[in-house]
FIKOLMAR-230290 format. One line per field, with one value per residue (C-alpha): residue number from 1; x, y, z. Coordinates in steps of 0.001 Angstrom, whole numbers. Layout:
k = NUM / ...
x = X / ...
y = Y / ...
z = Z / ...
REM end
This chain:
k = 1 / 2 / 3 / 4 / 5 / 6 / 7 / 8 / 9 / 10 / 11 / 12 / 13 / 14 / 15 / 16 / 17 / 18 / 19 / 20 / 21 / 22 / 23 / 24 / 25 / 26 / 27 / 28 / 29 / 30 / 31 / 32 / 33 / 34 / 35 / 36 / 37 / 38 / 39 / 40 / 41 / 42 / 43 / 44 / 45 / 46 / 47 / 48 / 49 / 50 / 51 / 52 / 53 / 54 / 55 / 56 / 57 / 58 / 59 / 60 / 61 / 62 / 63 / 64 / 65 / 66 / 67 / 68 / 69 / 70 / 71 / 72 / 73 / 74 / 75 / 76 / 77 / 78 / 79 / 80 / 81
x = -11364 / -10358 / -7671 / -10070 / -10648 / -7363 / -6820 / -10037 / -8318 / -5054 / -6155 / -8438 / -5479 / -3476 / -5762 / -6252 / -2298 / -2094 / -5356 / -4261 / -3500 / -4775 / -3489 / -4760 / -2602 / 323 / 2347 / 1997 / 6102 / 6547 / 7594 / 4865 / 6888 / 8518 / 5239 / 3253 / 5911 / 5145 / 7875 / 8963 / 6611 / 3517 / 4482 / 4516 / 1006 / 150 / 1273 / -436 / -4001 / -3292 / -2405 / -5788 / -8165 / -6568 / -4847 / -1613 / 1389 / 4292 / 7499 / 10360 / 12405 / 9323 / 9140 / 11179 / 8947 / 5725 / 7082 / 5337 / 1551 / 1923 / 4387 / 2103 / -1278 / 619 / 2227 / -727 / -3050 / -452 / -623 / -4536 / -4432
y = 4671 / 1177 / -1022 / -3211 / 175 / 827 / -2404 / -2356 / 962 / -970 / -3675 / -1748 / 218 / -2554 / -4098 / -855 / -1260 / -4639 / -6339 / -9594 / -9685 / -11038 / -8699 / -10950 / -13884 / -11588 / -12745 / -9846 / -9251 / -9738 / -6580 / -5342 / -3930 / -7635 / -9562 / -7940 / -7203 / -3314 / -546 / 2476 / 5210 / 3009 / 2673 / 6148 / 5995 / 3647 / 5956 / 9101 / 7196 / 6200 / 9921 / 11068 / 8715 / 8760 / 11894 / 10394 / 11604 / 8954 / 10868 / 9359 / 8862 / 6247 / 4436 / 1257 / 1248 / 967 / -1537 / -4626 / -4793 / -5766 / -2689 / -555 / -1063 / -644 / 2484 / 4138 / 2854 / 4345 / 7750 / 7599 / 6510
z = 9663 / 10851 / 10218 / 7639 / 5735 / 5299 / 4149 / 1638 / 141 / 14 / -1774 / -4366 / -5346 / -5862 / -7901 / -10377 / -10696 / -11585 / -12295 / -11977 / -8454 / -5982 / -2838 / 337 / -1422 / -778 / 1875 / 4686 / 4452 / 796 / -847 / -2654 / -6151 / -5984 / -5788 / -8270 / -10634 / -10820 / -11342 / -8531 / -11293 / -10253 / -6933 / -6608 / -8035 / -5455 / -2643 / -4203 / -4272 / -806 / 155 / -1546 / -196 / 3549 / 4041 / 4924 / 3243 / 3130 / 2858 / 708 / 4156 / 4613 / 1616 / 3016 / 6143 / 3373 / 833 / 2643 / 2523 / 6752 / 6739 / 4734 / 6882 / 10475 / 9207 / 7973 / 10815 / 13553 / 11488 / 11621 / 15663
REM end
């Protein structure tokens, strides 16, 4: 799986949670929940959807590492390598 594929998965899932958002316009270091105005439950739904599509489990201890788009993509790609 490539970085581009991971990004496509992430952006597709973000659009499901916040249809009005434009994920490429969210700054890579901006907090996803703040940028898209989603609650913690929606964020957990995002992590579950990512896990279902990539097979990568994100433990609660790592939630801070995946709180931004850049952090999420780096985290996911590192676990695929």
